[in-house]
C-alpha positions in Angstrom: 12.6 -6.7 -10.8 10.2 -4.4 -11.8 6.9 -5.5 -10.9 6.4 -8.3 -8.2 4.7 -11.4 -9.5 1.4 -11.5 -7.5 1.5 -7.1 -8.3 1.5 -8.6 -12.0 -0.7 -11.1 -11.7 -3.6 -8.6 -9.9 -3.2 -5.9 -12.7 -3.4 -8.7 -15.4 -6.9 -10.2 -13.6 -8.2 -6.7 -13.4 -7.4 -5.5 -16.5 -5.8 -2.1 -15.7 -4.4 0.3 -17.4 -1.0 1.6 -15.3 2.4 2.3 -16.2 5.7 2.1 -14.3 7.8 4.7 -12.9 11.2 4.2 -12.5 12.9 6.2 -9.5 16.1 6.2 -7.5 16.4 3.5 -4.8 14.4 4.8 -1.7 13.2 3.2 1.5 10.7 4.8 2.9 7.1 5.8 1.0 8.0 9.4 2.1 11.3 9.2 0.6 9.7 7.4 -2.6 7.5 10.2 -3.4 10.2 12.9 -3.1 12.8 11.1 -5.2 10.2 10.0 -8.0 8.7 13.4 -7.9 5.2 12.7 -6.9 3.1 14.2 -4.5 3.2 12.4 -0.8 -0.4 12.4 -0.9 -0.9 10.2 -3.9 2.0 8.0 -3.0 0.3 4.9 -1.3 2.1 3.8 2.0 1.4 0.4 3.2 1.2 -0.9 6.5 0.6 -4.3 8.1 -1.5 -4.7 10.9 -2.0 -7.8 12.9 -4.7 -9.1 15.7 -1.8 -11.2 17.5 -3.8 -14.2 16.4 -2.7 -14.6 12.7 -5.2 -12.3 11.4 -3.6 -9.7 9.2 -4.8 -6.5 7.4 -3.2 -4.2 5.1 -4.0 -0.4 5.7 -3.3 1.9 3.2 -2.9 5.4 3.4 -1.3 8.7 1.9 2.7 8.6 2.6 2.2 12.4 3.8 0.1 10.9 7.0 0.5 8.2 9.6 -1.6 5.4 10.7 -3.6 5.9 13.9 -4.1 2.5 15.4 -7.1 3.9 17.4 -9.1 4.1 14.1 -9.1 0.7 13.4 -9.7 -0.8 16.8 -6.4 0.4 19.0 -3.6 -1.1 19.9 -5.2 -3.7 22.4 -6.8 -4.8 19.3 -4.2 -4.4 16.6 -0.5 -4.1 16.3 1.9 -3.2 13.5 3.4 -6.4 11.9 7.1 -7.6 12.4 9.4 -7.5 9.5 9.7 -10.9 9.3 6.5 -12.3 8.9 6.0 -8.9 6.5 8.4 -10.6 4.4 6.7 -13.8 4.2 3.6 -12.4 3.4 4.9 -10.5 0.4 7.6 -13.0 -0.6 7.9 -11.9 -4.3 9.1 -8.6 -3.0 12.2 -6.9 -2.1 11.8 -6.4 2.6 9.9 -3.1 2.7 8.9 -3.0 -0.6 5.3 -3.6 0.1 2.7 -2.9 -2.5 -0.7 -1.2 -1.4 -2.3 -4.4 -2.5 -3.9 -6.7 0.0 -5.9 -9.1 -2.5 -3.0 -10.6 -4.7 -1.7 -11.5 -1.1 -4.9 -12.7 0.4 -5.1 -9.6 2.9 -7.8 -7.5 3.5 -7.4 -4.2 2.7 -8.4 -0.9 5.0 -8.0 2.4 2.3 -7.7 5.9 4.2 -10.5 8.1 2.0 -7.9 10.8 2.1 -5.8 8.5 -0.8 -9.4 7.5 -2.8 -10.2 11.0 -3.2 -7.0 11.5 -5.5 -7.2 11.3 -9.0 -4.2 8.9 -9.0 -2.3 6.7 -7.0 1.3 5.3 -6.9 1.9 1.8 -5.5 5.3 0.2 -4.6 5.9 -2.0 -7.7 7.6 -4.7 -5.2 11.1 -3.5 -5.1 12.8 0.2 -4.3 12.8 1.8 -7.7 9.8 1.4 -9.8 6.3 2.5 -8.8 3.0 1.4 -10.6 0.9 4.3 -11.3 -2.6 4.2 -12.2 -6.0 6.3 -12.2 -7.9 5.8 -9.0 -10.5 4.2 -11.2 -8.1 1.7 -12.2 -7.4 1.2 -8.5 -10.6 1.0 -7.8 -10.8 -2.1 -10.3 -7.7 -3.9 -8.9 -8.9 -3.5 -4.9 -12.9 -4.3 -5.2 -13.3 -5.5 -1.8 -11.1 -3.1 0.1 -12.8 -1.2 2.7 -12.6 2.8 2.6 -12.2 4.1 6.6 -10.2 6.6 8.2 -6.9 5.6 9.2 -4.8 8.7 9.8 -3.6 10.6 12.7 -5.5 13.9 13.3 -4.1 17.0 12.1 -4.0 19.7 14.4 
C-alpha cells in the first residue's frame, strides 16, 4: 500500500498537490522523520483521544513534541484511545500508521500551531513505508474544518 483509500479520496476531493516520499520501515513518527530525512517539526504525529463516551478527536502535532492532555480539557475529560479502537477507526491503514487527517475518517481535528507554521508537512500515508508530502497551503485545503489550538507540552 502506498496511500490508504480514505487518504487518497481526501486528497482527490480537495484537489491537493502532493508527492509520496518512500522511506525504510519505521514505527514512531519521530523515527519516521529520522529515516525519511525530514525535520521532525514538519512530520505530523497523530494522536487519537476520546471522551470515554464514543466521541473521538484526532490531535495532530509535530513529531518532535508530546501531547499535553491538559491543553484539551485534561485527563478527566480526555484519554488516549486504545489501539484496537484506533485500528477500527482507521481500518484502511496499517496499525500504528495513522494519517494526520481526521475528516476522511469522520473525526474532528485539532492541529497544533507549531505544525501549521511550517512551510510544508509530511503525513503518514496509512502504511509504515510512505509519507504524503505537501505544502502547508495544500494541507489547509485538505482539512478546512480543523481547529488550530495549542496541544504540546511546554518546554522549559
